[in-house]
Every structure is written in structure tokens, then in C-alpha cells.
C-alpha positions as CSV (number, residue, x, y, z in Angstrom):
1,M,44.3,57.7,110.5
2,G,43.3,59.5,107.5
3,L,44.0,62.8,109.6
4,V,47.0,61.8,111.0
5,G,48.3,60.6,107.6
6,N,47.2,63.8,106.0
7,I,49.7,65.2,108.5
8,A,52.4,62.8,108.8
9,G,53.1,62.5,105.2
10,P,54.3,66.3,104.7
11,V,56.4,66.5,107.9
12,A,58.2,63.0,106.8
13,E,58.7,64.5,103.2
14,R,60.1,67.5,105.0
15,F,62.7,66.0,107.1
16,A,63.6,64.0,104.2
17,G,64.3,67.2,102.3
18,S,66.1,68.7,105.4
19,S,68.1,65.2,105.3
20,T,68.9,65.6,101.6
21,L,69.9,69.3,102.2
22,A,72.2,68.2,104.9
23,K,73.9,65.4,103.0
24,G,74.5,67.9,100.1
25,S,76.0,70.7,102.4
26,A,78.3,67.7,104.0
27,A,79.4,66.5,100.8
28,F,80.1,70.2,99.8
29,A,82.4,70.5,103.0
30,A,84.1,67.7,102.4
31,F,84.7,68.4,99.0
32,I,86.0,71.6,99.8
33,L,88.2,70.0,102.8
34,I,89.5,67.5,100.5
35,S,90.8,70.3,97.9
36,V,92.1,72.4,100.8
37,V,94.4,69.2,101.7
38,L,95.4,68.3,98.5
39,N,96.3,71.9,97.5
40,V,98.4,72.1,100.2
41,L,100.2,68.8,100.2
42,S,101.1,69.8,96.3
43,Q,102.3,72.8,97.4
44,L,104.8,71.2,100.2
45,L,105.5,67.9,98.5
46,F,105.5,68.9,94.4
47,K,108.0,71.6,94.6
48,R,110.4,72.3,92.1
49,S,113.7,73.9,92.2
50,D,113.6,75.2,88.9
51,R,110.3,77.2,89.2
52,P,110.2,80.5,91.3
53,P,108.9,79.8,94.9
54,T,105.2,80.0,95.1
55,V,103.1,81.9,97.9
56,F,101.7,79.8,100.5
57,H,97.9,79.8,100.1
58,W,94.9,77.5,101.5
59,F,92.3,77.3,98.9
60,P,92.7,76.5,95.2
61,W,91.7,78.4,92.6
62,I,91.3,81.6,95.1
63,G,95.0,81.4,96.1
64,S,96.0,84.7,97.3
65,T,93.3,86.8,95.8
66,V,92.6,88.2,98.7
67,T,95.5,89.4,100.5
68,Y,96.9,90.7,97.2
69,G,93.9,92.6,96.3
70,M,93.6,94.4,99.9
71,D,97.1,95.6,99.7
72,P,99.1,95.2,97.0
73,V,102.0,97.4,97.8
74,K,102.0,95.2,101.4
75,F,101.9,91.8,99.7
76,F,104.8,92.7,97.4
77,A,106.8,93.7,100.4
78,E,106.2,90.9,102.8
79,N,106.9,88.1,99.8
80,R,109.8,90.1,98.6
81,R,111.4,89.6,102.1
82,K,110.1,85.8,102.2
83,Y,111.5,84.8,98.7
84,G,113.1,87.6,97.0
85,D,112.2,89.6,93.7
86,V,111.0,86.7,92.0
87,F,108.1,84.6,93.4
88,T,104.6,82.9,92.2
89,F,101.3,83.5,93.4
90,V,97.9,82.5,92.5
91,L,95.3,85.1,91.1
92,L,91.9,84.0,90.3
93,G,93.1,80.8,89.4
94,K,96.1,81.8,87.5
95,P,99.8,81.2,88.5
96,T,101.4,84.9,88.3
97,T,105.1,85.6,88.7
98,V,106.3,88.3,90.1
99,C,109.3,90.0,89.4
100,L,110.7,93.0,91.5
101,G,113.4,95.6,91.1
102,T,114.9,97.4,88.2
103,K,116.2,93.7,86.4
104,G,112.3,92.7,87.0
105,N,110.9,96.0,85.5
106,D,113.2,95.3,82.4
107,F,112.7,91.6,82.3
108,I,108.6,92.3,81.8
109,L,108.3,95.9,80.4
110,N,111.0,95.5,78.0
111,G,110.3,91.9,77.2
112,K,109.9,90.8,73.3
113,L,106.8,90.5,71.6
114,K,107.1,86.8,71.0
115,D,107.8,86.5,74.7
116,V,105.3,88.7,76.5
117,N,101.7,89.9,75.5
118,A,99.8,92.6,77.0
119,E,96.9,92.1,74.7
120,E,95.9,88.7,75.7
121,V,95.7,89.7,79.7
122,Y,93.8,93.2,79.1
123,S,91.5,92.8,76.1
124,P,88.6,91.1,78.3
125,L,88.5,94.2,80.4
126,T,89.3,97.0,77.6
127,T,87.5,96.1,74.9
128,P,84.1,96.5,76.4
129,V,85.1,99.7,77.6
130,F,87.1,101.0,74.8
131,G,85.6,99.6,71.6
132,K,86.6,96.9,68.9
133,G,89.8,97.5,66.7
134,V,91.7,100.1,69.1
135,V,94.3,99.5,72.1
136,Y,94.4,95.9,73.1
137,D,91.7,94.9,70.5
138,C,94.0,94.8,67.5
139,P,97.5,93.4,66.4
140,N,100.1,95.2,68.5
141,S,101.6,96.4,65.2
142,K,98.1,98.5,65.0
143,L,98.0,99.5,68.4
144,M,101.6,101.1,67.7
145,E,100.2,102.9,64.7
146,Q,97.6,104.5,66.8
147,K,99.8,105.7,69.3
148,K,102.0,107.1,66.9
149,F,98.8,109.0,65.5
150,V,98.2,110.4,69.2
151,K,101.5,111.4,69.8
152,F,101.7,113.7,67.0
153,G,98.6,115.0,68.8
154,L,101.0,116.0,71.4
155,T,103.4,118.3,69.9
156,S,105.0,121.2,71.7
157,E,102.5,123.2,69.8
158,A,99.6,121.6,71.0
159,L,100.8,121.3,74.5
160,R,101.8,124.8,74.3
161,S,97.8,125.8,73.5
162,Y,96.7,123.3,76.1
163,V,98.2,125.5,79.2
164,E,95.7,128.4,78.8
165,L,92.8,125.9,78.2
166,I,93.7,124.3,81.4
167,T,94.1,127.3,83.2
168,G,90.8,128.7,82.1
169,E,89.0,125.3,83.3
170,V,90.6,125.6,86.4
171,E,89.7,129.5,86.9
172,D,86.1,128.8,85.9
173,Y,85.7,125.7,88.4
174,V,86.8,127.6,91.5
175,K,84.4,130.6,90.6
176,R,81.4,128.7,90.0
177,T,81.6,125.2,92.1
178,P,79.8,125.6,95.4
179,V,82.4,123.6,97.1
180,F,84.9,127.2,97.1
181,K,82.2,129.7,98.1
182,G,83.3,132.3,100.5
183,A,86.7,132.7,102.5
184,S,87.5,129.4,103.6
185,G,85.7,126.0,103.8
186,K,86.5,122.2,103.3
187,F,86.3,119.9,100.4
188,D,86.2,116.0,99.8
189,V,89.8,116.3,97.5
190,P,89.7,112.9,95.3
191,S,85.9,113.7,94.2
192,T,86.5,117.4,93.4
193,M,89.8,116.9,91.3
194,A,88.1,114.4,89.6
195,Q,86.2,117.2,88.3
196,V,89.0,119.4,87.8
197,T,91.1,116.6,85.6
198,I,87.8,115.5,83.6
199,F,87.5,119.3,82.5
200,T,90.6,119.9,81.9
201,A,91.4,117.1,79.9
202,S,88.1,117.2,77.9
203,R,88.8,120.8,77.1
204,S,92.2,120.6,75.9
205,L,92.8,117.0,74.6
206,Q,89.3,116.4,73.4
207,G,88.1,119.8,71.8
208,R,85.2,122.4,72.6
209,E,82.1,120.0,71.5
210,V,83.1,117.2,74.0
211,R,84.0,119.6,77.1
212,Q,80.4,121.2,76.3
213,R,78.8,117.7,77.0
214,F,80.4,117.3,80.2
215,D,77.9,120.1,81.4
216,A,74.8,117.5,80.7
217,S,74.6,114.2,80.6
218,F,78.4,113.0,79.3
219,A,79.7,112.7,82.9
220,D,76.9,110.0,83.9
221,L,78.0,108.4,81.0
222,Y,81.4,108.5,81.9
223,H,80.7,107.2,85.3
224,D,79.1,104.2,83.7
225,L,81.7,103.2,81.7
226,D,84.4,103.4,84.3
227,M,82.5,101.0,86.1
228,G,83.6,98.4,83.5
229,F,87.1,98.7,84.8
230,V,86.0,96.6,88.1
231,P,88.5,93.7,88.8
232,I,86.1,91.3,88.4
233,N,85.7,91.8,84.5
234,F,88.9,90.0,83.8
235,K,87.1,86.8,84.2
236,L,83.2,88.5,83.8
237,S,83.5,91.2,81.3
238,R,80.9,89.6,79.2
239,A,78.3,88.6,81.9
240,P,75.0,90.0,82.2
241,L,75.6,91.7,85.0
242,P,74.0,95.4,85.4
243,H,77.3,97.1,85.3
244,N,78.0,95.5,82.3
245,R,74.6,96.8,80.8
246,R,75.2,99.9,81.8
247,R,78.8,100.2,80.4
248,D,77.7,98.5,77.1
249,A,74.7,101.3,77.3
250,A,77.4,104.1,77.7
251,H,79.8,102.8,75.3
252,K,77.0,102.8,72.7
253,K,75.9,106.2,73.6
254,M,79.5,107.8,73.6
255,V,80.8,106.5,70.5
256,A,77.3,108.2,68.9
257,V,78.6,111.5,70.8
258,Y,82.2,111.4,69.3
259,T,80.9,110.3,65.8
260,E,78.6,113.0,65.3
261,I,81.1,115.7,66.5
262,I,83.2,114.0,64.0
263,R,80.4,114.0,61.2
264,A,79.8,117.6,61.9
265,R,83.6,118.9,61.3
266,R,84.0,116.8,58.0
267,E,80.8,118.5,56.8
268,G,82.1,121.9,57.7
269,R,79.7,122.7,60.3
270,V,82.4,123.1,63.1
271,E,85.1,126.2,62.9
272,K,88.4,124.9,63.9
273,D,89.4,127.4,66.6
274,S,92.1,125.4,68.4
275,E,94.2,122.0,67.5
276,D,92.9,119.1,69.5
277,M,93.0,115.3,69.3
278,I,90.0,115.0,67.2
279,W,91.3,117.0,64.3
280,N,94.8,115.4,64.7
281,L,93.1,111.4,64.1
282,M,90.7,113.1,61.7
283,A,93.9,113.8,59.0
284,S,95.7,110.5,60.4
285,T,96.1,107.4,58.1
286,Y,97.2,103.5,58.3
287,K,100.5,102.7,56.8
288,N,98.3,100.7,54.2
289,G,96.5,103.9,53.1
290,T,93.3,103.7,55.2
291,P,92.2,106.7,56.7
292,L,90.9,106.0,60.5
293,P,87.4,105.3,60.5
294,D,84.8,107.3,62.6
295,E,83.9,105.2,64.8
296,E,87.9,104.1,65.4
297,I,88.4,107.5,65.9
298,A,85.6,107.7,68.7
299,C,86.8,104.4,70.2
300,I,90.4,106.1,70.3
301,M,88.8,109.0,72.0
302,I,87.3,107.0,74.6
303,A,90.4,105.3,75.5
304,L,92.2,108.7,75.8
305,L,89.8,110.2,77.9
306,M,89.5,106.8,80.3
307,A,93.3,105.8,80.7
308,G,94.2,109.3,81.5
309,Q,91.7,110.7,83.8
310,H,92.3,107.8,86.4
311,S,96.0,108.3,86.8
312,S,95.8,112.3,86.4
313,S,92.8,112.5,88.9
314,S,94.7,110.3,91.3
315,T,97.9,112.2,91.4
316,I,96.4,115.8,91.6
317,S,94.2,114.2,94.5
318,W,97.6,113.0,96.3
319,I,99.4,116.4,95.8
320,I,96.5,118.5,97.4
321,I,96.6,116.1,100.2
322,R,100.1,115.8,100.8
323,L,100.0,119.7,100.4
324,A,97.9,120.1,103.2
325,S,100.1,117.8,105.6
326,R,103.0,120.0,104.6
327,P,101.6,123.7,104.4
328,D,105.2,125.3,104.0
329,I,105.5,123.6,100.7
330,T,102.5,125.0,99.2
331,E,103.9,128.9,100.6
332,E,107.1,127.9,98.8
333,L,105.4,126.6,95.5
334,L,103.7,130.7,95.7
335,E,107.0,132.4,96.4
336,E,108.6,130.1,93.5
337,Q,105.9,131.3,90.8
338,K,106.8,135.3,92.3
339,R,110.3,134.9,92.0
340,V,110.5,133.2,88.8
341,L,107.2,134.9,87.2
342,G,106.8,138.2,88.9
343,E,104.9,139.1,91.7
344,D,102.3,140.0,89.8
345,L,101.7,136.5,89.0
346,P,100.9,137.0,85.3
347,E,98.9,134.1,83.4
348,I,101.0,130.9,83.5
349,K,102.5,130.0,79.7
350,H,103.8,126.3,78.6
351,E,107.4,127.8,78.8
352,D,107.1,129.0,82.5
353,L,106.5,125.3,83.5
354,A,110.2,124.4,82.8
355,K,111.3,127.2,85.0
356,L,109.1,126.3,88.1
357,R,111.5,123.7,89.2
358,L,109.8,123.1,92.6
359,H,106.4,122.5,91.0
360,A,108.1,120.1,88.8
361,Q,109.5,118.3,91.7
362,V,106.1,118.3,93.7
363,V,104.5,116.1,91.1
364,K,107.6,114.1,90.4
365,E,107.4,113.4,94.2
366,T,103.7,112.7,94.4
367,L,104.1,110.0,91.5
368,R,107.2,108.3,93.1
369,M,105.2,107.5,96.3
370,H,101.7,107.2,94.8
371,A,102.0,105.2,91.9
372,P,98.6,105.2,89.8
373,I,99.1,102.0,88.7
374,H,100.4,99.3,91.1
375,S,100.6,95.9,88.9
376,I,101.1,95.6,85.0
377,L,100.7,92.2,83.7
378,R,101.7,90.2,80.6
379,K,100.8,86.8,79.6
380,V,104.0,84.7,79.0
381,K,104.2,83.5,75.1
382,S,107.6,81.5,75.4
383,T,109.2,79.5,78.0
384,L,111.4,82.3,79.9
385,Q,114.3,82.1,82.3
386,I,115.2,85.1,84.9
387,Q,118.1,85.0,87.3
388,S,117.4,85.9,90.8
389,D,119.6,85.5,94.1
390,G,121.8,83.4,92.2
391,K,119.3,80.9,91.0
392,V,117.8,80.8,87.5
393,Y,114.3,79.9,87.5
394,T,111.9,78.9,84.7
395,I,108.8,80.5,83.9
396,P,106.4,78.5,81.7
397,T,103.5,79.8,79.4
398,S,100.9,78.9,81.8
399,H,101.8,81.8,83.8
400,D,101.1,85.6,83.7
401,L,103.8,87.9,84.7
402,L,103.4,91.0,86.7
403,A,105.5,94.0,87.5
404,A,105.6,96.6,90.1
405,P,107.4,99.5,89.2
406,G,106.2,101.5,92.0
407,V,108.1,99.2,94.9
408,T,111.5,100.3,92.8
409,A,110.4,103.8,93.4
410,T,109.6,103.3,97.4
411,C,112.9,101.3,98.2
412,E,115.5,102.9,100.6
413,E,118.2,101.3,98.4
414,H,116.9,103.5,95.8
415,F,115.6,106.5,97.9
416,P,116.7,107.2,101.3
417,N,113.8,108.0,103.7
418,A,111.8,106.4,100.9
419,D,108.3,106.6,102.8
420,M,108.7,110.5,103.4
421,W,107.2,112.7,100.9
422,E,109.9,115.3,100.2
423,P,110.0,117.1,96.6
424,H,113.4,118.5,97.7
425,R,115.1,115.4,97.3
426,W,114.9,116.0,93.7
427,D,117.2,119.3,94.5
428,G,119.9,119.7,91.9
429,E,118.1,116.9,89.4
430,T,118.0,118.3,85.9
431,E,116.2,114.9,84.9
432,V,115.1,111.5,86.4
433,Q,118.0,109.6,86.1
434,D,117.6,107.4,83.3
435,D,119.9,104.9,81.0
436,G,119.6,106.8,78.1
437,E,119.3,104.0,75.8
438,Q,116.4,104.8,73.5
439,I,114.1,102.4,71.2
440,D,111.4,103.1,68.5
441,Y,108.6,100.3,68.8
442,G,106.8,102.0,65.7
443,Y,105.5,105.3,67.3
444,G,109.0,107.4,67.9
445,M,112.0,106.9,70.2
446,V,111.5,106.2,73.7
447,T,113.8,105.9,76.6
448,K,113.7,102.0,77.5
449,G,114.0,103.0,81.2
450,T,115.9,99.7,82.2
451,N,117.9,100.7,85.0
452,S,115.9,103.5,86.3
453,P,113.9,102.7,89.6
454,Y,111.5,105.8,88.8
455,L,108.9,104.6,85.9
456,P,105.6,106.4,86.8
457,F,104.8,106.0,83.3
458,G,105.9,102.4,82.7
459,A,108.5,101.4,79.9
460,G,109.0,99.4,76.9
461,R,106.2,99.4,74.0
462,H,103.6,100.0,76.0
463,R,105.1,103.0,78.1
464,C,102.6,105.7,78.2
465,I,102.7,108.5,75.5
466,G,100.8,110.8,77.6
467,E,103.3,111.5,80.1
468,Q,104.3,115.2,78.8
469,F,100.7,115.9,78.7
470,A,100.3,114.5,82.2
471,Y,103.3,116.7,83.6
472,V,101.4,120.0,81.7
473,Q,98.4,119.2,83.1
474,L,99.0,118.5,86.6
475,Q,101.7,121.2,87.0
476,T,99.2,123.5,85.4
477,I,96.4,122.6,87.9
478,L,98.8,122.9,90.5
479,A,100.4,126.2,90.0
480,N,96.7,128.0,89.8
481,M,95.6,126.0,92.8
482,V,98.0,127.3,95.0
483,R,97.9,131.2,93.7
484,V,94.1,130.9,94.9
485,F,94.3,128.4,98.1
486,K,95.9,127.2,101.3
487,F,95.5,123.8,102.1
488,R,95.8,122.0,105.7
489,N,94.4,119.1,107.5
490,L,91.3,119.5,109.6
491,D,93.1,118.5,112.5
492,G,96.2,120.4,111.6
493,S,98.4,117.2,111.5
494,A,100.8,116.3,108.9
495,N,98.8,112.7,108.6
496,V,97.4,111.2,105.1
497,V,95.0,109.0,104.3
498,G,95.7,105.8,103.4
499,T,95.6,104.1,99.6
500,D,92.3,102.4,98.4
501,Y,93.4,99.3,96.1
502,S,89.9,98.3,95.6
503,S,89.9,99.3,91.5
504,L,92.9,98.5,89.2
505,F,94.2,102.1,90.0
506,S,95.4,103.3,93.4
507,Q,93.9,106.3,94.8
508,P,93.2,108.0,98.2
509,M,91.1,106.5,100.7
510,R,87.6,108.3,100.5
511,P,86.3,110.5,101.9
512,A,89.6,112.2,102.0
513,V,88.5,115.9,103.5
514,V,90.8,118.8,103.9
515,E,90.4,122.5,104.8
516,W,91.0,125.0,102.1
517,E,91.3,129.0,102.7
518,R,91.3,131.4,100.1
519,R,93.9,133.9,99.8
520,E,93.8,137.4,100.3
521,K,94.3,138.7,96.8
522,H,91.4,136.6,95.4
């Protein structure tokens, strides 16, 4: 009996444990089922005619997060057909009201500060990456001053000097990288162009000392810091996750690097050989008379590096991918340079960019079809009303707002054959059509963009002030690349890769490999 008892006891305990586990699993399953049923019933039985229609979803909190995250553009298009330009969906537990079309863009992007707020939405994500006291971690009035400082560092004189620096970086990269050894080959466009854009931006905007760091460990720090932008960090930016620990360590080290550069300059240990953003910020002072602290300058420089890199890297990658599908456009670009600048193709100057119309149109058309940021969010601060399809909807303060300017840029109503990449659609346009209305939010006059279907750099007080630099950088890289290379798809087709929406910034699916062939002259 003793032996039997010794065996039966543990067996009985194991069955009892299994029974408890089974009961727990059953209870959890019942909880999920009841939650789903209640969620569905609430959507069917408690609709409010004064609120925007809600996208149907099975699971509470999760809502439409998965379908939206997989393909935001498809999600917007499908629900626009069902509900119109204004509708609400649940994003990670937050009711988010989407306002599409030019009126929707204006409603959100040009909303008054008392009504809509960007800081509360983005600060949890951006503050650990950029740092304290800058961008979204400060009052909007201070942010407007910081944008003004940065804008003054993007004067025509500064941009003029950047063209030569960018050209030098592209030429050096082509000569030294193994990717472009020989007469022909193939390369992964996104990874290669990410390096080109980070090198060109760091040398022009950031200065010689920062650029020199990228040949060592600085690129690794950039990568670790960049991982702080994963979407989960909207909710878990302070969680002790491995990528957050690496992000925080990288931020600390990058601040130390920048502050050391600033200190060396203040102490006269570095000779000023060209204009750059650090010199500009070092000479800037807030309205209350306070000079920018060195750590804030360092954090602003980090923000500039991170914010500009994603959009420029994505856009130039799409340009190369599109040129590989349209080799005829590549040849037209080279012919334009020969016709406008001369058969001997002299070094490109800033004043040449305005003359290279097709180059500018290639950039515009690529930005039209491949907006780097697919969604722009705002927190609702005051109860708002919006009219859509003859109805007036009330949007409460419990909601976030979402604008998607890329939707209007790819609509047939604004751009015939909108799904076709055709730079010549801009032939005859002197500028992108806009309403011309301007406003000063505290960093200089900017166009509101109210009626324009083309807003690749946003609108309103948070409009990207790096627009001019982006065009200079992208056109200069493009012009130099087509002088040296021809591009084509591996299979010779006109196909292009899909879009990766897994991060906050839209980019080509990887790998995106194309063939290159060196021109005989080079």
C-alpha cells in the first residue's frame, strides 16, 4: 500500500493540476468569446448617427490594427468606398478617426493648436530617440523656435554649398564601395541608397566631423537608435525591452559625440571650413535670450539626422527602382543634362538644379506615388465637427485624428492614371499647384496647402521644413547616378516591388535588387 500510495499521490496531483489548467483555459476562452460578442453587439446596437461610421472589427482593443498595419493604403481605399472620406477605426485600443481628401487634409493638418495636438501622440515614441526638450518634448511655441533655427540653416547660400559636398560623397561612394566594382553587376537598392543618403546628409547638414564618425561606429549607433521607431513603442516606449535598452545606450553615446564636437568648436579647436547646421545652432538664441544649450543642440542634430534619413532614403530608393523599370527615362535624364549643361557634363552646381526640369519631375512623381509617411496622427483636444457626404459628424476628445495625404496624391480624380509612374505628367507645370495661401506659425511664412492634393511634406505648423534640402539632396544624387550608370530589372520587365509598411515609414520591400551597367565614359 505504501508503494501504491507513493505512486498514486503524485499522479492524482498531476491530474488535479491538469484539471485546474483546463478550467483556467476554458475560463479564458469564455472571457474572449464574451468580449467578442459584447464588442460586436455594441457596434450593431449602439450606433450613433452623429459620430463617424466605425469600421467593423471582431476583437476589442485590437480593432483594425492588424489589417491597417499590413497595408494602410489598401485599408484606406477599401473603407473609403464603404464609409466615405470620414470614418473611425480602433488602433491599439484608441478610436482613430480618418479624414481623407483635400478637405480632410486641411481639417487635420491646418487644425488650430487648441483643437489638435501632435506632441501628445508622438512624444512617447520620439522623446527617447531624439531627447528631452526638443521636437515633441517641449511646448509647441518652443518647437516653432527650434524649427526657425533649423530653417535659417537651410538658406539658399547653405543649400548652394551642399550640392558640391553631396556630389563629392556620391562620387567617392561609387569609387570605393565593392557594390559598384567592375563594368556591371547588381545591388540591393534600399540598403545601398540608405548608405548614400546618410553619407550625403551627414556631410552637408551635419558637418565634416560628424561625417567622419560614420566610417567608424556611428552607423551602428544610428541603427540602434533607429530601432526606437518600431510601432510598438507608441505604447511600450519605456518598457525594458532589448531594443529599447540599445536605443537608450545609443542615444547617450550620440549625445556625447555631438557635445564633444560642439565643445571642440567653441574652444577653437576646429576651423570653420563650411557652413553647416551645428555652426548655425551654436549661434542661435531663444526669444527669452537663452542660447541653445549644447545638449539641446545635440538632440536637435539627432532629430535632423533621423527624420530626414528615412524619407530621403526611401524616396531615392524608389527613384532607382522606378528607373530600372523605365530605362528610357534614365536616358532622357542624361540627355537633359547634356542639353542643358553641356556635352562634357561639367560638375553640377546649385543653380543647375532648377534647369533640370525632368530631374525635378522624377522626384515629384516618385513622392506622389510613394509618400514616405502614410499616416499623420493628431490628438483631439476639443470636440470637433466635420462635414462629409452631406452629414455632420462630431469627433470627441477621446479620439485621435489621422490624415493620409498620400491618398489624395494617388486618386484618379486628381491625377489621371494615378497608378502609373509617369514623370512627364508634370510637363508644363511651373510649380506644384497650391492655393497660395500662406501663414506664419512662428518659423517663417509657409503655404497652407489647403486645396492641394499633393502634400508630400505635409502642411500646417508641422510641415517639414527640410523640403528644399530634400529636393536638393535627391536631385543631386539622381543627377550624379545617371551620369555613371544605367539601371534595369533583373528580368528586364517593368515590374516593381511592393511596399513595406512594417515600420512608421513606407519603403520598398527588401530585397529590391536591380542590375547596373557602367557607362563607357566612366
